[in-house]
N, CA, C and O of each residue as an XYZ file, in Angstrom:
872
protein
N     124.977    114.374    126.177
C     124.579    115.401    125.832
C     124.464    115.784    124.326
O     125.489    115.953    123.667
N     123.109    115.936    123.723
C     122.450    115.634    122.626
C     123.250    116.488    121.605
O     123.408    117.698    121.764
N     123.718    115.837    120.611
C     124.825    116.539    119.724
C     123.893    117.409    118.473
O     123.159    116.700    117.783
N     123.914    118.675    118.229
C     123.150    119.478    117.560
C     123.669    119.599    116.251
O     124.820    119.188    116.105
N     123.070    120.083    115.230
C     123.460    120.540    113.697
C     122.241    120.784    113.196
O     121.191    120.212    113.486
N     122.475    121.935    112.189
C     121.919    122.188    111.223
C     121.759    121.288    109.677
O     122.734    120.708    109.198
N     120.609    121.281    109.111
C     120.425    120.703    108.319
C     119.413    120.969    107.267
O     118.326    120.421    107.088
N     120.190    122.246    106.386
C     119.219    123.268    105.440
C     118.888    122.600    104.407
O     119.829    122.124    103.774
N     117.620    122.366    103.944
C     116.968    121.685    102.935
C     116.200    122.462    101.556
O     115.014    122.242    101.310
N     116.916    123.250    100.836
C     116.647    123.955     99.327
C     115.398    123.537     99.063
O     115.203    122.394     99.475
N     114.503    124.026     98.542
C     112.975    123.828     97.935
C     113.696    123.194     96.708
O     112.891    122.434     96.169
N     114.904    123.197     96.040
C     115.459    122.659     94.937
C     115.855    121.116     95.342
O     115.563    120.233     94.536
N     116.415    120.822     96.387
C     117.138    119.849     96.340
C     116.318    119.167     97.488
O     116.893    118.185     97.959
N     114.930    119.511     98.122
C     113.809    118.432     98.484
C     112.917    117.894     97.345
O     112.542    116.749     97.094
N     112.649    119.314     96.612
C     112.370    118.347     95.307
C     112.882    117.417     94.628
O     112.187    116.438     94.359
N     113.846    117.476     94.312
C     114.683    116.713     93.604
C     114.484    115.048     94.351
O     113.975    114.083     93.781
N     114.981    115.070     95.596
C     114.957    114.114     96.194
C     113.531    113.182     96.556
O     113.641    112.000     96.880
N     112.296    113.812     96.467
C     110.900    113.372     96.065
C     110.828    112.736     94.946
O     110.572    111.547     94.759
N     111.144    113.845     93.942
C     110.666    112.887     92.640
C     111.821    111.831     92.430
O     111.523    110.829     91.780
N     112.717    111.915     92.765
C     113.652    110.709     92.659
C     113.378    109.470     92.875
O     113.718    108.491     92.211
N     112.609    109.536     94.040
C     112.118    108.499     94.878
C     110.705    108.162     94.162
O     110.226    107.041     94.336
N     110.093    109.023     93.437
C     108.823    108.696     92.691
C     109.312    107.790     91.829
O     109.025    106.606     92.011
N     110.229    108.214     90.617
C     110.814    107.585     89.416
C     111.034    106.077     89.957
O     110.703    105.183     89.178
N     111.584    105.692     91.273
C     112.426    104.751     91.667
C     111.043    103.718     91.812
O     111.085    102.533     91.482
N     110.131    104.218     92.225
C     108.801    103.331     92.340
C     107.849    102.963     91.206
O     107.043    102.033     91.232
N     108.080    103.936     90.072
C     107.671    103.806     88.813
C     106.264    104.616     89.485
O     105.311    104.103     88.898
N     105.779    105.586     90.393
C     104.966    106.677     90.587
C     104.847    108.000     89.841
O     105.877    108.643     89.636
N     103.693    108.447     89.426
C     103.704    109.906     89.123
C     103.044    111.015     90.153
O     102.226    110.782     91.043
N     103.563    112.153     89.827
C     102.846    112.979     90.623
C     103.101    115.000     90.001
O     103.781    115.493     89.101
N     102.325    115.499     90.865
C     102.306    117.096     90.211
C     102.940    118.092     91.552
O     102.878    119.321     91.579
N     103.488    117.300     92.513
C     104.369    117.859     92.980
C     105.223    118.732     93.000
O     105.230    119.597     93.876
N     106.019    118.679     92.133
C     106.784    119.598     91.139
C     106.248    120.773     90.598
O     106.926    121.799     90.563
N     104.958    120.723     90.120
C     104.221    121.598     89.626
C     104.277    123.031     90.846
O     104.641    124.205     90.768
N     103.847    122.378     91.658
C     103.528    123.195     93.205
C     104.551    123.110     94.386
O     104.515    122.368     95.368
N     105.639    124.231     93.978
C     106.468    123.885     95.335
C     106.019    124.486     96.600
O     105.088    125.287     96.674
N     106.845    123.991     97.771
C     106.237    124.101     98.865
C     106.910    125.992     98.674
O     107.922    126.338     98.065
N     105.799    126.995     99.520
C     106.489    128.282     99.691
C     107.146    128.670    100.753
O     107.137    129.866    101.045
N     108.084    127.421    101.806
C     108.714    127.730    102.803
C     110.261    127.049    102.376
O     110.584    126.098    101.663
N     110.909    127.895    103.069
C     112.416    127.011    103.624
C     112.491    126.264    104.754
O     112.413    126.889    105.811
N     112.631    124.996    104.805
C     112.733    124.331    105.885
C     114.366    124.218    106.201
O     115.305    124.367    105.419
N     114.372    123.925    107.517
C     115.749    123.972    108.274
C     115.773    123.033    109.480
O     115.356    123.626    110.475
N     116.159    121.629    109.751
C     116.484    121.003    110.754
C     117.318    121.646    111.831
O     118.540    121.570    111.706
N     116.843    122.228    112.805
C     117.571    123.022    113.627
C     118.422    122.285    114.754
O     119.484    122.686    115.231
N     117.721    121.109    115.081
C     118.341    119.731    115.960
C     117.418    118.357    115.223
O     116.294    118.342    114.720
N     118.215    117.504    115.375
C     117.899    116.090    114.622
C     118.082    114.769    114.787
O     118.098    114.093    113.758
N     118.247    114.145    115.981
C     118.225    112.958    116.393
C     117.080    112.259    116.498
O     115.933    112.432    116.086
N     117.828    111.124    117.373
C     116.507    110.416    117.266
C     115.459    110.243    117.919
O     114.588    109.492    117.480
N     115.295    111.008    119.303
C     114.513    111.429    119.830
C     113.897    112.603    120.218
O     113.227    112.787    121.234
N     114.255    113.625    119.069
C     114.158    114.796    118.959
C     114.500    115.613    118.306
O     115.657    116.010    118.447
N     113.501    116.311    117.152
C     113.628    117.396    116.220
C     113.329    118.457    116.640
O     112.880    118.599    117.777
N     113.527    119.493    115.757
C     112.993    121.129    115.990
C     113.224    121.500    114.697
O     114.395    121.613    114.335
N     112.024    121.784    113.664
C     112.281    122.052    112.342
C     111.604    123.392    112.348
O     110.594    123.787    112.930
N     112.637    124.107    111.351
C     112.032    125.728    111.850
C     111.592    125.708    109.615
O     112.136    125.164    108.654
N     110.588    126.466    109.759
C     110.050    126.873    108.238
C     109.920    128.160    108.462
O     109.333    128.678    109.412
N     110.735    128.938    107.162
C     110.688    130.213    107.121
C     109.745    130.793    105.881
O     110.227    130.292    104.865
N     108.949    131.380    105.622
C     107.842    131.671    104.224
C     108.957    132.160    103.604
O     109.851    132.839    104.110
N     108.852    131.774    102.473
C     110.061    132.669    101.356
C     109.614    134.061    101.071
O     110.417    134.922    100.710
N     108.144    134.331    101.254
C     108.144    135.886    100.799
C     108.001    136.480    101.796
O     108.538    137.588    101.817
N     107.339    136.097    102.877
C     106.919    137.170    103.913
C     108.092    136.940    104.834
O     108.165    137.970    105.503
N     109.139    136.030    105.243
C     109.747    135.753    106.453
C     109.384    135.321    107.360
O     110.267    135.057    108.176
N     107.787    134.960    107.810
C     107.099    134.234    108.891
C     107.939    133.059    109.122
O     108.308    132.234    108.285
N     108.167    133.095    110.258
C     108.788    131.808    110.932
C     107.815    130.599    111.700
O     107.433    130.833    112.847
N     107.617    129.939    111.359
C     107.100    128.652    112.585
C     108.244    127.237    112.684
O     109.250    126.930    112.044
N     107.414    126.544    113.945
C     108.103    126.193    114.268
C     107.350    124.562    114.084
O     106.120    124.564    114.131
N     108.117    123.063    113.858
C     107.774    121.773    114.184
C     108.645    120.773    115.669
O     109.830    120.448    115.730
N     107.790    120.566    116.458
C     109.126    119.761    117.464
C     108.473    118.133    117.550
O     107.284    117.886    117.352
N     109.196    117.419    117.783
C     108.983    116.004    117.432
C     110.003    115.353    118.425
O     111.229    115.279    118.342
N     108.914    114.785    119.643
C     109.673    114.484    120.691
C     109.247    112.498    120.681
O     108.158    112.117    120.252
N     110.056    111.741    121.088
C     109.706    110.507    121.253
C     110.280    110.050    122.856
O     111.423    110.223    123.279
N     109.224    109.476    123.523
C     109.412    109.685    124.687
C     108.480    108.295    125.108
O     107.265    108.212    124.930
N     109.372    107.202    125.724
C     108.250    106.135    126.269
C     108.150    105.422    124.907
O     107.439    104.440    125.116
N     108.455    105.440    123.837
C     107.606    104.922    122.683
C     106.883    105.482    122.154
O     106.458    105.057    121.080
N     106.384    106.829    122.760
C     105.308    107.408    122.051
C     105.461    108.970    121.693
O     105.530    109.903    122.493
N     105.500    109.025    120.122
C     105.580    110.482    119.502
C     104.324    111.577    119.617
O     103.110    111.602    119.415
N     105.457    112.523    120.101
C     104.803    113.924    120.236
C     104.966    114.626    119.357
O     106.036    114.521    118.757
N     104.040    115.572    118.938
C     104.294    116.647    117.498
C     104.107    118.168    118.616
O     103.231    117.956    119.454
N     104.746    119.559    118.747
C     104.329    120.378    118.744
C     104.145    121.709    117.561
O     104.869    122.651    117.885
N     103.696    121.858    116.846
C     103.297    123.315    115.743
C     103.260    123.967    116.435
O     102.414    123.900    117.326
N     104.285    125.051    116.356
C     104.071    126.400    116.987
C     103.923    127.485    115.605
O     104.830    127.813    114.840
N     102.938    127.775    115.580
C     102.573    128.828    114.515
C     101.951    130.172    115.241
O     101.169    130.228    116.191
N     102.477    131.097    114.579
C     102.169    133.004    114.801
C     102.501    133.000    116.512
O     102.142    133.978    117.167
N     103.234    131.793    117.219
C     103.554    132.296    118.463
C     102.772    131.122    119.470
O     102.915    130.681    120.611
N     101.949    130.934    118.412
C     100.717    129.634    119.323
C     101.234    128.321    119.095
O     101.611    128.023    117.961
N     101.324    127.166    120.415
C     101.304    126.269    120.182
C     100.070    125.228    119.766
O      98.903    125.418    120.111
N     100.423    124.343    119.141
C      99.167    123.051    118.696
C     100.281    121.930    119.079
O     101.506    121.975    118.964
N      99.377    120.849    119.602
C      99.494    119.855    120.359
C      98.912    118.593    119.028
O      97.909    118.654    118.316
N      99.688    117.829    119.072
C      99.587    116.742    117.235
C      99.974    115.509    118.435
O     101.100    115.424    118.926
N      98.999    114.724    118.744
C      99.323    113.334    119.059
C      98.665    112.251    118.905
O      97.517    112.341    118.470
N      99.121    111.188    119.163
C      98.146    109.731    118.937
C      98.006    109.338    120.258
O      98.947    109.454    121.043
N      96.573    108.733    120.697
C      96.233    108.535    121.876
C      95.088    107.326    121.567
O      94.143    107.518    120.802
N      95.309    106.118    122.245
C      94.017    105.473    121.660
C      94.044    105.113    120.574
O      92.886    105.282    120.193
N      94.609    104.708    119.765
C      94.763    104.955    118.110
C      93.986    105.576    116.938
O      93.703    105.176    115.809
N      93.684    107.002    117.807
C      93.299    107.992    117.276
C      94.716    109.522    117.042
O      95.615    109.752    117.851
N      94.572    109.955    116.308
C      95.097    111.069    116.447
C      94.752    112.423    116.423
O      93.994    112.941    115.602
N      95.295    112.950    117.293
C      94.483    114.291    117.831
C      95.123    115.700    117.429
O      96.345    115.814    117.536
N      94.362    116.776    116.973
C      95.475    117.797    117.022
C      94.326    119.068    117.464
O      93.325    119.405    116.832
N      94.899    119.684    118.892
C      94.539    120.545    119.682
C      92.864    119.908    120.748
O      91.884    120.548    121.129
N      93.281    118.228    120.924
C      92.220    117.946    121.348
C      90.810    116.991    120.643
O      89.904    116.407    121.238
N      91.143    117.159    118.819
C      90.074    117.458    118.027
C      90.688    116.319    117.454
O      91.914    116.219    117.519
N      89.930    115.346    116.840
C      90.653    114.179    116.384
C      90.484    114.300    114.561
O      89.520    114.610    113.862
N      91.574    113.990    114.300
C      91.847    114.423    112.622
C      91.974    113.009    112.006
O      92.313    113.172    110.834
N      91.863    111.824    112.259
C      92.556    110.412    112.411
C      92.331    109.415    113.212
O      92.524    109.379    114.427
N      91.892    108.545    112.478
C      92.077    107.174    113.548
C      92.774    106.187    112.512
O      92.492    105.759    111.393
N      93.975    106.004    113.551
C      94.979    105.213    113.187
C      94.461    103.643    112.561
O      94.779    103.316    111.417
N      93.844    102.963    113.225
C      93.018    101.440    113.004
C      91.850    101.165    112.730
O      91.201    100.158    113.013
N      91.448    102.454    111.931
C      90.365    102.250    111.415
C      90.499    102.362    109.723
O      91.366    103.147    109.337
N      89.788    101.711    108.773
C      90.125    101.851    107.736
C      89.997    100.477    106.651
O      90.501     99.428    107.053
N      89.574    100.483    105.790
C      89.608     99.225    104.966
C      90.675     98.402    104.935
O      91.705     99.062    104.796
N      90.893     97.089    105.014
C      92.049     95.969    105.171
C      91.981     95.619    104.043
O      91.128     94.886    103.543
N      93.368     96.390    103.280
C      93.208     95.648    101.570
C      93.785     94.069    101.145
O      93.404     93.177    100.387
N      94.817     94.255    102.000
C      95.754     92.744    101.493
C      96.267     92.449    102.937
O      96.251     93.152    103.948
N      96.755     91.112    102.697
C      97.586     90.674    104.290
C      98.299     89.373    103.704
O      97.934     88.529    102.886
N      99.645     89.580    104.569
C     100.564     88.326    104.679
C     101.376     87.788    102.826
O     101.755     86.790    102.213
N     101.315     88.436    102.761
C     102.404     88.576    101.018
C     103.696     88.537    101.334
O     104.099     89.004    102.400
N     104.329     88.094    100.630
C     105.655     88.136    100.482
C     106.010     89.320     99.515
O     105.679     89.332     98.330
N     106.772     90.390    100.187
C     107.303     91.381     99.405
C     108.039     91.394     98.186
O     108.379     90.243     97.910
N     108.454     92.290     97.279
C     109.183     92.202     96.170
C     110.453     91.681     96.681
O     110.911     90.588     96.346
N     111.019     92.503     97.514
C     112.390     91.789     98.341
C     112.198     91.194     99.823
O     112.288     91.499    101.013
N     111.871     90.135     98.947
C     111.503     88.987    100.254
C     112.486     88.534    101.177
O     112.194     88.306    102.351
N     114.147     88.325    100.516
C     114.769     88.192    101.380
C     114.779     89.082    102.472
O     114.869     88.502    103.554
N     114.708     90.433    102.531
C     114.551     91.120    103.877
C     113.464     91.447    104.449
O     113.413     91.535    105.676
N     112.440     91.677    103.691
C     110.552     92.388    104.506
C     109.870     91.182    104.263
O     109.985     90.477    103.260
N     109.115     90.977    105.295
C     107.947     90.131    104.492
C     106.262     90.944    104.814
O     105.844     91.048    105.967
N     105.530     91.410    103.703
C     104.488     92.072    103.865
C     103.306     91.613    104.281
O     102.479     91.100    103.526
N     103.109     91.826    105.919
C     102.059     91.925    106.748
C     100.624     92.405    106.087
O      99.810     91.513    105.847
N     100.432     93.157    105.918
C      98.848     93.836    105.810
C      98.977     95.594    105.148
O      99.771     96.511    105.362
N      98.083     95.482    104.508
C      97.752     97.182    103.903
C      96.701     97.287    104.380
O      95.861     96.387    104.349
N      96.478     98.793    105.101
C      95.290     99.339    105.271
C      95.270    100.741    104.434
O      96.169    101.546    104.194
N      93.775    100.709    104.057
C      93.194    101.951    103.294
C      92.963    103.526    104.508
O      92.268    102.978    105.363
N      93.066    104.425    104.812
C      92.559    105.262    105.830
C      92.724    106.683    105.288
O      93.211    106.838    104.168
N      92.296    107.854    106.120
C      92.299    109.033    105.522
C      92.374    110.263    106.986
O      91.994    110.107    108.147
N      92.784    111.015    106.561
C      93.122    112.131    107.571
C      92.803    113.719    107.245
O      93.580    114.054    106.350
N      92.059    114.691    107.582
C      91.960    115.756    107.633
C      93.298    116.644    107.868
O      94.052    116.677    108.840
N      93.332    117.387    106.582
C      94.583    118.408    106.482
C      94.084    119.468    106.621
O      94.824    120.430    106.413
N      92.693    119.733    107.013
C      92.248    121.443    107.002
C      92.456    121.904    107.763
O      91.688    122.049    108.714
N      93.960    122.484    107.657
C      94.373    123.186    108.851
C      95.444    124.533    108.232
O      95.930    125.122    109.197
N      95.909    125.137    106.869
C      96.013    125.825    106.104
C      97.349    125.966    106.968
O      97.488    127.106    107.410
N      98.231    125.186    107.267
C      99.977    125.399    107.834
C     100.296    124.249    107.155
O      99.604    123.234    107.073
N     101.552    124.485    106.594
C     102.458    123.705    106.412
C     102.811    122.926    107.465
O     102.934    121.705    107.368
N     103.027    123.691    108.708
C     103.700    123.030    109.751
C     102.638    121.945    110.511
O     103.077    120.846    110.849
N     101.623    122.201    110.693
C     100.690    121.800    111.119
C     100.517    120.424    110.265
O     100.420    119.320    110.800
N     100.501    120.564    109.400
C     100.063    119.207    108.025
C     101.158    118.632    108.314
O     100.790    117.567    108.811
N     102.385    118.656    108.323
C     103.989    118.094    108.192
C     103.599    117.464    109.478
O     103.312    116.298    109.205
N     103.408    117.736    111.111
C     102.726    117.081    112.149
C     101.364    115.906    112.015
O     101.071    114.944    112.726
N     100.813    116.396    110.951
C      99.792    115.352    111.084
C     100.311    114.395    110.347
O     100.431    113.314    110.924
N     100.725    114.466    109.038
C     101.585    113.440    108.421
C     102.358    112.456    108.988
O     102.349    111.238    108.805
N     103.279    113.410    109.967
C     104.495    112.173    110.585
C     103.681    111.473    111.320
O     103.909    110.268    111.214
N     102.712    111.766    112.115
C     101.800    111.003    113.279
C     101.113    110.051    112.823
O     100.862    109.047    113.490
N     100.610    110.287    111.310
C      99.916    109.123    110.557
C     101.051    108.028    110.696
O     100.902    106.874    111.099
N     102.393    108.732    110.214
C     103.040    107.369    109.803
C     103.437    107.042    111.283
O     103.120    105.896    111.604
N     104.074    107.797    112.291
C     104.196    107.302    113.447
C     105.839    107.751    113.679
O     106.402    107.542    114.754
N     106.367    108.251    112.779
C     108.016    108.900    113.318
C     108.477    110.013    112.923
O     107.673    110.865    112.546
N     109.471    110.208    112.912
C     110.246    111.887    112.851
C     109.897    111.853    111.629
O     109.638    110.889    110.910
N     109.903    113.529    111.315
C     110.046    114.800    110.073
C     110.807    114.284    109.634
O     111.718    113.637    110.149
N     110.480    114.550    108.227
C     111.497    114.140    107.180
C     111.196    114.991    105.921
O     110.024    115.239    105.637
N     112.229    115.452    105.148
C     111.908    116.325    104.243
C     111.024    116.300    103.182
O     110.461    117.228    102.602
N     110.967    114.673    102.949
C     110.083    114.270    102.366
C     108.402    114.414    102.740
O     107.424    114.185    102.028
N     108.476    114.800    103.886
C     106.965    114.985    104.575
C     106.808    116.274    105.036
O     105.729    116.605    105.527
N     107.643    116.979    104.959
C     107.566    118.515    104.699
C     107.446    119.035    103.376
O     107.084    120.209    103.298
N     107.663    118.435    102.361
C     107.397    118.777    101.153
C     106.119    118.456    100.316
O     105.540    118.904     99.326
N     105.948    117.236    101.415
C     104.393    116.715    100.834
C     103.453    117.860    101.350
O     102.656    118.471    100.637
N     103.651    118.058    102.645
C     102.560    119.217    103.540
C     102.521    120.116    102.881
O     101.385    120.578    102.769
N     103.883    121.021    101.932
C     103.664    122.026    101.401
C     102.710    121.851    100.105
O     101.747    122.552     99.793
N     103.098    121.029     99.616
C     102.165    120.562     98.210
C     100.073    120.365     98.788
O      99.034    120.620     98.179
N     100.301    119.912     99.933
C      98.944    119.704    100.351
C      98.093    121.497    100.842
O      96.922    121.835    100.666
N      99.087    122.190    101.382
C      98.503    123.254    101.828
C      98.121    123.984    100.752
O      97.024    124.522    100.599
N      99.263    123.996     99.832
C      99.021    124.824     98.250
C      98.011    124.465     97.302
O      97.623    125.301     96.486
N      97.450    123.062     97.335
C      96.911    122.817     96.329
C      95.166    122.712     97.115
O      94.246    122.031     96.662
N      95.125    123.356     98.030
C      94.127    123.438     99.295
C      93.482    122.340     99.403
O      92.259    122.436     99.299
N      94.122    120.853     99.661
C      93.040    119.572    100.079
C      93.169    119.545    101.825
O      94.018    119.521    102.716
N      91.616    119.568    101.603
C      91.529    119.258    102.743
C      91.374    118.245    103.691
O      91.321    118.406    104.910
N      91.284    116.926    102.918
C      91.608    115.405    103.558
C      92.414    114.761    102.633
O      92.310    114.968    101.424
N      93.007    114.192    102.999
C      93.855    113.171    102.543
C      93.720    111.311    102.602
O      93.147    110.528    103.359
N      94.404    111.195    101.622
C      93.969    109.181    101.326
C      95.226    108.680    101.657
O      96.164    109.163    101.022
N      95.463    107.885    102.438
C      96.360    106.889    102.516
C      96.205    105.159    102.804
O      95.319    104.437    103.261
N      97.553    104.959    102.279
C      97.601    103.506    102.504
C      98.908    103.127    103.617
O     100.065    103.545    103.567
N      98.436    102.421    104.374
C      99.494    102.184    105.255
C     100.018    100.607    105.272
O      99.461     99.813    106.029
N     101.307    100.101    104.255
C     101.476     98.842    104.447
C     102.797     98.774    105.407
O     103.670     99.617    105.613
N     102.606     97.407    105.933
C     102.812     97.127    107.070
C     104.142     95.984    107.069
O     103.638     94.866    106.967
N     105.469     95.897    107.138
C     106.483     94.651    106.827
C     107.106     94.476    108.202
O     107.536     95.417    108.869
N     107.125     93.008    108.634
C     108.655     92.540    109.528
C     109.667     91.865    108.485
O     109.606     91.192    107.456
N     110.923     92.597    109.588
C     111.797     91.873    108.807
C     112.315     90.264    109.161
O     112.150     89.657    110.219
N     112.921     89.843    108.045
C     113.163     88.547    108.128
C     114.321     88.149    108.692
O     114.563     87.015    109.103
N     115.358     89.511    108.718
C     116.620     89.190    109.186
C     116.935     89.622    110.619
O     117.773     89.130    111.374
N     116.035     90.713    110.861
C     116.598     91.822    112.427
C     115.712     91.097    113.425
O     114.939     90.538    112.646
N     115.295     90.718    114.728
C     114.579     90.622    115.408
C     114.117     91.866    115.712
O     114.672     92.963    115.757
N     112.404     91.305    116.020
C     111.545     92.777    116.069
C     111.740     94.051    115.367
O     111.373     95.125    115.844
N     112.228     93.943    114.409
C     112.166     95.013    113.353
C     111.494     95.507    112.366
O     112.080     95.143    111.347
N     110.266     96.359    111.997
C     109.499     96.653    111.024
C     109.490     98.247    111.114
O     109.769     99.146    111.907
N     108.821     97.981    109.351
C     108.469     98.993    109.016
C     107.162     99.211    108.437
O     106.456     98.259    108.104
N     106.698    100.771    108.258
C     105.559    100.938    107.859
C     105.786    101.662    106.605
O     106.708    102.475    106.677
N     105.138    101.574    105.382
C     105.242    102.626    104.318
C     104.100    102.937    103.977
O     103.297    102.108    103.547
N     103.782    104.496    104.148
C     102.615    105.083    103.955
C     102.826    105.938    101.965
O     103.785    106.368    101.325
N     101.817    105.836    101.785
C     101.508    106.602    100.030
C     100.074    107.255    100.489
O      98.969    106.870    100.873
N     100.688    108.335    100.246
C      99.292    109.333    100.369
C      98.731    109.539     98.976
O      99.269    109.186     97.927
N      97.371    110.268     99.143
C      96.907    110.595     97.684
C      95.743    111.873     98.077
O      95.441    112.085     99.251
N      95.266    112.516     97.154
C      94.143    113.322     97.679
C      93.216    113.291     96.854
O      92.718    114.390     96.613
N      92.682    112.187     96.181
C      91.968    111.949     95.973
C      90.905    110.048     96.824
O      91.466    108.981     97.069
N      89.147    110.428     97.050
C      89.225    109.688     97.990
C      89.288    108.036     97.259
O      89.084    106.998     97.889
N      89.534    108.106     96.179
C      89.151    106.384     95.279
C      90.953    106.033     95.236
O      91.596    105.248     94.539
N      91.403    107.073     96.393
C      93.544    106.546     96.275
C      93.824    106.686     94.715
O      94.098    105.625     94.154
N      93.792    108.021     93.799
C      94.580    108.379     93.098
C      94.671    109.501     93.233
O      94.257    109.923     94.312
N      95.220    110.491     92.271
C      95.945    111.634     92.723
C      97.014    111.154     93.291
O      96.730    111.113     94.488
N      98.112    110.754     93.141
C      99.420    110.636     94.172
C     100.169    111.876     94.446
O     100.633    112.661     93.619
N     100.224    111.940     95.910
C     101.515    113.016     95.988
C     102.320    112.689     97.054
O     103.014    113.573     97.557
N     102.346    111.430     97.534
C     104.331    110.881     97.575
C     103.987    110.153     98.867
O     102.997    110.333     99.576
N     105.261    109.068     99.084
C     105.636    108.349     99.983
C     106.634    107.636    100.488
O     107.578    107.131     99.879
N     106.258    107.598    102.255
C     107.426    108.028    103.149
C     107.393    106.603    104.001
O     106.504    105.776    103.799
N     108.271    106.435    104.807
C     108.275    105.100    105.521
C     108.708    105.266    106.372
O     109.238    106.377    106.357
N     108.890    104.547    107.648
C     109.546    104.587    109.013
C     109.707    103.144    109.703
O     108.857    102.287    109.944
N     110.632    103.163    109.859
C     111.508    102.045    110.596
C     111.428    102.076    111.825
O     111.695    103.072    112.497
N     110.926    100.639    112.414
C     110.959    100.688    113.976
C     110.685     99.574    114.937
O     110.039     98.787    114.245
N     110.776     99.162    115.874
C     111.075     97.956    116.593
C     109.712     97.986    117.307
O     109.336     99.006    117.884
N     108.792     96.586    117.254
C     107.840     96.333    117.560
C     107.943     95.582    119.261
O     107.008     95.532    120.060
N     109.302     95.075    119.475
C     109.245     94.622    120.965
C     110.922     94.657    121.030
O     111.741     94.916    120.148
N     111.095     94.286    122.459
C     112.845     94.366    122.137
C     113.745     93.243    121.877
O     113.746     92.210    122.547
N     114.404     93.446    121.021
C     115.317     92.638    120.517
C     116.285     91.894    121.290
O     117.131     92.497    121.951
N     116.221     90.379    121.257
C     117.044     89.739    122.371
C     118.301     89.855    122.526
O     118.862     89.291    123.466
């Protein structure tokens, strides 16, 4: 039986968590100056299924974002004005309602095979520069697109970045994906995504990471 619980993320708590993580990596952002307009609640939050509720703080309008992990495949459903929109990765491309918004394996490879700062735990494999359309005018859909670019579940940091992107009317985001392999755990890997609002990879927005197994551990 799936265990369900609610985790309410207030605006200030989420913003504080994001700012704290940014200072930890020595980065700067204008996110705090443009907060999300929605209250975000994780209605269901399990390893393979999430249901996230977005409530507009001014109008009370409610939309939802669902994440489902099936057979290693991540599926996202954004429900906006009672209409469902599918976001998913197919053949190394990310689609929203059958329209390509990003190509996962396209982009400039900027580095490879370097040892990370925490070499005892992670080995840096490669970094790629990529971009994605965010011209959807919806925090819910934007959060789904960001999560699908990273390939993992929806997080509080992703919903906050989505709110900033929509608030600033950013139509395209530019991001790097840095891939790591664990040196301690068989088959464990992680991707770290850094998101920017300018095509030369400036105008830093935020960072999120996702750990996953790329093969079956022995």
